[in-house]
N, C-alpha and C positions, 0 to 999 in steps of 0.2 A: 649682497645677499637678498633674496626675494622674501618679502614678508608675507605671511598668510593673513588673509582677512577673516573676520568672524564668520562670514558666509561660507568660506571654504572649510573652516573647522566644523561648522554645523553640518555641511553636506557629507564630510568624511565620517562624522559620528553617525549620521543616519545610514550611510552606506555600511558602516561596520555592523550596526544592529540589524540591518536588513540581511546581511550575510549570515549573522548568527541565527536569525529567525529561520531563514531558508534551510540552512544546514540542520538546525534543530528539528524542523518539520520533516526533513528527509530521514533523519535518524528515528523519529517517532514512527513514521510510516513503515520503515524497514523493521523496526521492532514488532509492530503489529503484524506484519507479514510473517515474521519468524514464529511468533506465537500461534498465528492462524495455521501455518503449515504443520506445526507440532500437535495442535489440538483438534483440528477438524478431521472427520472420520474417513472420507473417501477421496479418491483421486480428483473427482470433479470439483469438490469444494476447495480442496487444496490448490488446485490449478487456478481457480477463480481468485482466491485471496492472494496467491503469489503474484499473479499477473497484475492485478489492480494496484495493490499496495507497493509492490516493488517498483512498478512504473512511477508511481507518485513519489516514493522514497528516493529513487535515483534521480527523478526529475527535479525535485526540490534541492537535493544535494548538489547536482550539477549546475542548477541555476545559481546557487550560492557561490560555487566555485567560479562561475563565469563573472558574476558580479564582483567577486574579490579580485579577480585578475585585471579587470578594467579593459581598456582598449588595447589588446595585444593579439598576436597571432594564435596564442594558445586559447584565447577566448573563442575564436572561430572553431577550433577543434572541439572544444567543450560543447558548443552549441550543436555541432554536427553529431557528436556522441549522444547528446540528449535526444536529437531527432531519431537517431538509430535505435536507441532504447525504446522510444515511444512506438516505433514501428515493429520491432522484432519481439519485444516481450509479450504483448497480447497475441501476436501471431503464433509464437511458440506454445503458449498456453492453450490456444485453440487446437493446434496440431496434436498436443498431448491428449487433450480431452477427446478429440475425434478418434485418435488411435485407440484409446481405451474403449470407446463406444463400439468401434468396429471389431475389436477383439473379444467383445462380449462382457466387459466389466460392467456390472450392474451398479447403479448408484444406491447408496444406503438411504432408505426412506424411513420416516417415522412410522411406526406401526401402532395401531390402536391396541389397548390392552384386551386380553381375552374375555374379561368379565364386563365388557361394555354393554352387553344386553341384559345383564343381571340388574335387578332393582337395587337402588342405593339403600344401604342400611342406615338406620337412625342410631344415635348414640344412646338414647334413654330407653330404648325398647318400645314395644307397641303399647299404646294405651287403649283399654277397652272400656 
């Protein structure tokens, strides 16, 4: 029987926690993306948050999976999938935003209040 050395145990522990951290970061970014898509007002800001955070979310999660698998054939497929996501996700978001712009969808902009030119009122009234 092959005995494990303390160094091997330490490396496996570090690898385990690295996998947990990467998958946790992937879940965090995916959650932020979901909240952003639900809360943001227009197609442009939604496409922006979806492409950036989903790319990071999928990237961290797939990196955690690749690290968990070790040196296997499935790891190569996972890294190729990671590369594919990094290329296609921002490209798809750009295509969606460009299509929206070409069809005339206007972005929602912050508007100034109507009373911006009116003088500010004081709380205590005028003193004479």
